[in-house]
C-alpha positions in Angstrom: -0.1 0.0 0.3 1.3 3.4 -1.1 2.1 5.8 2.1 4.4 7.8 3.7 7.4 5.9 6.1 7.9 10.2 7.4 4.4 11.6 7.2 5.1 14.5 9.4 7.0 16.0 7.1 3.8 17.3 5.2 2.9 19.4 7.8 6.1 21.4 5.4 2.8 22.1 2.7 1.1 24.3 4.7 4.0 26.9 4.3 3.0 26.8 0.3 0.3 28.7 0.8 1.0 30.7 3.7 4.2 31.8 1.3 1.5 32.5 -2.1 -0.3 34.4 0.6 2.3 36.6 1.9 3.6 36.7 -2.1 0.2 38.3 -2.6 0.2 40.6 0.1 3.9 41.9 -0.5 2.9 42.9 -4.6 -0.8 44.9 -3.2 1.5 46.8 -0.8 4.1 47.8 -3.4 1.5 49.0 -5.7 -0.4 51.1 -2.8 3.3 52.9 -1.9 3.8 53.4 -6.0 0.7 55.2 -6.0 1.6 57.6 -3.1 4.6 59.3 -5.6 4.1 61.5 -7.9 6.4 61.0 -10.5 5.0 58.6 -13.2 8.2 56.8 -14.0 8.7 55.8 -9.9 4.7 54.6 -10.7 5.2 52.3 -13.9 8.5 51.5 -12.6 6.8 49.9 -9.5 4.0 48.5 -11.3 6.3 47.1 -13.8 4.6 45.7 -16.9 2.5 43.1 -17.6 4.7 41.0 -19.3 7.3 41.2 -16.3 5.1 40.2 -13.9 3.6 37.4 -15.8 7.3 36.5 -15.2 7.5 36.9 -11.7 4.7 35.0 -11.0 6.5 32.1 -13.0 9.3 32.4 -11.6 7.6 32.5 -7.9 5.6 29.4 -8.8 8.8 27.1 -9.7 10.2 28.2 -6.1 6.8 26.7 -4.7 6.8 24.0 -6.5 10.7 23.3 -5.5 9.8 23.5 -1.8 7.0 21.5 -1.9 8.2 18.9 -3.5 11.4 19.1 -1.2 8.7 18.2 1.5 7.2 15.2 -0.2 10.1 14.2 -0.9 11.8 14.4 3.0 8.2 12.4 4.2 10.0 9.7 2.0 6.6 8.0 0.2 6.5 4.6 -0.8 4.5 2.4 -3.0 4.5 -1.6 -4.0 6.2 -2.3 -6.8 4.3 -5.2 -9.4 7.8 -7.2 -8.7 9.5 -7.7 -5.1 12.5 -6.8 -5.4 13.6 -8.4 -1.6 12.9 -11.9 -2.3 11.8 -14.6 0.1 13.3 -16.4 3.2 12.9 -20.6 1.9 13.5 -22.8 4.6 13.5 -26.6 4.0 12.7 -28.7 7.0 13.5 -32.5 5.7 13.0 -35.4 7.9 16.1 -37.2 8.7 14.9 -40.4 10.5 15.0 -43.8 10.7 11.9 -43.9 8.4 13.5 -42.0 5.3 15.7 -44.6 4.4 12.3 -46.8 3.4 13.1 -48.0 -0.5 9.4 -47.6 -1.8 10.5 -43.8 -3.6 13.8 -44.8 -5.6 16.5 -45.3 -4.1 15.5 -44.5 -0.9 12.9 -41.5 0.8 15.6 -39.2 1.5 17.0 -39.5 -1.5 14.1 -38.3 -3.2 13.2 -35.9 -0.9 16.5 -35.0 -1.7 16.4 -35.0 -5.6 12.5 -32.6 -5.4 14.4 -30.3 -2.8 17.3 -29.5 -5.4 15.0 -28.5 -7.8 12.8 -26.4 -6.0 16.5 -24.6 -4.6 17.0 -24.3 -8.1 14.0 -23.0 -9.9 14.3 -20.1 -6.6 14.4 -16.1 -8.3 17.9 -15.1 -8.0 16.7 -12.6 -4.6 15.6 -15.3 -2.9 17.0 -16.8 -0.1 17.4 -20.5 0.7 18.6 -22.6 3.4 18.3 -26.6 4.6 17.1 -27.6 7.9 17.3 -31.5 9.0 15.2 -33.2 12.1 14.9 -36.5 13.3 15.6 -37.0 17.3 16.9 -33.4 17.4 17.4 -31.1 14.2 20.5 -29.4 12.5 21.4 -26.8 9.7 22.1 -28.5 6.7 22.7 -25.2 5.2 22.8 -21.6 6.4 20.3 -19.6 5.2 22.4 -17.7 1.9 21.4 -15.7 -1.8 24.4 -19.2 -2.7 21.8 -21.1 -4.0 24.5 -23.3 -5.7 26.2 -23.4 -2.0 23.2 -24.7 -0.4 22.4 -27.1 -2.8 25.8 -28.6 -2.1 25.1 -29.1 1.4 21.5 -30.3 0.5 23.5 -33.2 -1.4 26.0 -34.6 1.5 22.6 -35.6 4.0 22.6 -39.1 5.2 20.3 -40.7 7.1 20.1 -41.2 10.8 18.4 -43.8 12.4 16.7 -41.3 14.9 12.6 -41.1 16.1 11.0 -38.2 14.2 11.3 -34.6 16.5 8.9 -32.5 14.0 8.4 -29.6 16.5 12.2 -29.8 16.5 12.7 -29.4 13.0 9.9 -26.5 12.6 11.9 -24.6 15.1 15.3 -24.6 13.9 13.4 -23.9 10.5 12.1 -20.9 11.8 14.3 -18.6 13.5 16.7 -19.5 10.5 13.7 -17.8 8.2 13.7 -14.6 10.8 17.5 -14.8 11.0 17.4 -12.2 7.8 14.7 -9.7 8.7 12.9 -7.4 6.2 12.1 -10.6 4.3 8.8 -12.6 3.6 9.9 -15.9 5.0 8.2 -19.6 4.2 9.6 -22.8 5.4 8.8 -26.0 3.8 8.4 -29.2 6.0 8.5 -32.5 5.1 8.0 -35.6 7.4 6.8 -39.1 6.5 6.1 -40.0 10.3 4.8 -39.3 13.4 6.0 -36.3 16.5 7.4 -38.7 18.6 10.3 -37.3 20.5 12.1 -33.8 20.5 12.4 -30.6 23.3 10.1 -28.4 21.2 5.8 -29.0 20.8 4.7 -28.7 17.8 2.3 -26.7 18.7 4.4 -24.1 20.4 6.6 -24.1 17.3 3.8 -23.2 15.4 2.6 -20.2 17.8 6.4 -18.8 17.4 5.3 -19.2 13.4 1.9 -17.4 14.1 4.0 -14.9 15.7 6.8 -13.9 13.3 3.8 -14.2 10.9 5.7 -17.6 8.5 3.6 -19.8 6.3 4.6 -23.6 7.0 3.9 -25.5 3.4 4.0 -29.7 5.1 4.1 -32.3 3.0 3.2 -35.7 3.8 5.3 -38.2 2.2 4.0 -42.3 2.3 3.1 -45.0 0.0 -1.1 -46.3 -0.7 0.5 -49.6 0.7 1.9 -49.8 4.4 6.2 -49.9 4.2 7.8 -52.1 6.7 10.7 -50.5 8.1 12.1 -52.9 10.8 10.8 -54.9 13.9 10.5 -54.5 17.1 12.9 -57.3 19.2 9.2 -60.2 18.6 10.5 -60.2 14.8 7.0 -58.5 14.6 7.2 -55.7 11.5 6.9 -51.7 12.3 5.1 -49.7 9.4 6.1 -46.1 8.8 3.2 -43.8 9.8 2.2 -40.6 8.7 0.8 -38.1 11.4 -1.4 -36.4 8.4 -3.9 -34.6 10.5 -0.6 -32.9 12.5 0.8 -31.6 9.1 -1.8 -30.8 8.1 -2.9 -28.7 11.0 0.7 -27.1 10.9 -0.4 -25.4 7.5 -3.6 -24.3 8.1 -3.1 -22.7 11.3 -0.1 -20.7 9.8 -1.7 -20.0 6.0 0.5 -22.5 4.7 -0.8 -25.8 2.5 -1.1 -29.2 3.2 0.4 -31.8 0.1 0.4 -35.6 -0.3 2.7 -37.4 -1.4 2.6 -41.2 -2.7 5.4 -41.4 -4.5 9.2 -40.2 -6.2 6.9 -38.5 -9.3 4.0 -37.1 -7.1 6.9 -35.7 -4.9 8.6 -34.1 -7.4 5.4 -32.8 -8.4 4.7 -30.7 -5.2 8.1 -29.4 -5.4 8.5 -28.6 -8.9 4.9 -26.3 -7.7 5.5 -24.8 -4.2 7.7 -22.3 -6.0 4.7 -21.1 -7.4 2.8 -20.9 -4.5 4.7 -19.1 -2.6 3.4 -15.5 -3.1 6.5 -12.8 -3.5 4.4 -9.8 -1.7 4.9 -6.5 -3.8 7.8 -4.6 -2.3 7.2 -1.3 -0.6 9.5 1.1 -2.2 10.1 4.6 -1.7 10.4 6.8 -4.2 11.6 10.2 -2.3 14.6 11.1 -4.2 12.4 11.2 -7.2 10.9 14.3 -5.2 13.9 15.3 -4.4 15.6 15.2 -7.2 12.6 17.6 -9.3 12.9 19.9 -6.3 16.8 20.4 -7.3 15.3 20.4 -11.0 13.3 23.1 -10.7 15.6 25.6 -8.3 17.8 25.1 -11.0 15.5 25.7 -13.8 14.8 29.2 -11.4 18.1 30.0 -11.1 18.8 29.8 -14.8 15.7 32.0 -15.6 16.6 34.4 -13.4 20.8 35.1 -13.5 21.6 32.7 -16.8 22.4 33.4 -20.1 18.9 34.3 -21.8 17.4 35.5 -18.5 14.2 36.2 -18.9 14.3 39.0 -15.3 16.6 41.9 -16.7 
């Protein structure tokens, strides 16, 4: 929305009608005083011809316009641009727990997630920042938030699977902290998980509350298959299947203004990450245009000086 960062300077515009009234008063006073004298030549000189009077009015109008532009510039006006130049902070939080070693997404779930995330980062805008967080029993930074997306992709490729459980709350909290580490940018978190939050220091609700306060959107991706996937066996030899907590992921997305996506195989996962770049809304940037007004004021002052004192001046 257009507006002013320092609107108090707009009070200076009150001087414009005051100066105009003072100018008009001085002209009238000058004419009255001239009529007191009987010297016709002095009267004519004081009153001046109409052409010179119009020229004087023009120069004074230029000065008033310059003053008006100067005060508007000092008020620091800004307008939203059609395309944001500041970019977006995009942080990917990737589940790195033991279940991500399942091979229903060839070659493994984790490798499929890394490949899809790599495509997303590669297609971000040049002005965007990217970062990566991984989580299992805890959360760690895989790639710091940076405009150097090639470096981030390199760090993403080096992620290896861990045997731990799934700390969604920890992963989301660390991703939120990273997203807001570079201020004055729109920030989003893309969280991928194939499991249930079953460990960690931070609850999912606590992380969501922080995201809401920081106005950070969280897009969640649930990774699972249409058929049960065995990820291990308990001490009795009973198979343990991967469990996807869709309800939690849907709630996180809904409460933070994001969206939930369900992936059932490697192809849908790739399609989700390819489309996420289009889902991220880049809000118009509030851009200051004060320099245009201050520059316009300086140009008008130079014009006035040239017309008054320069070569071919209009006032002799």
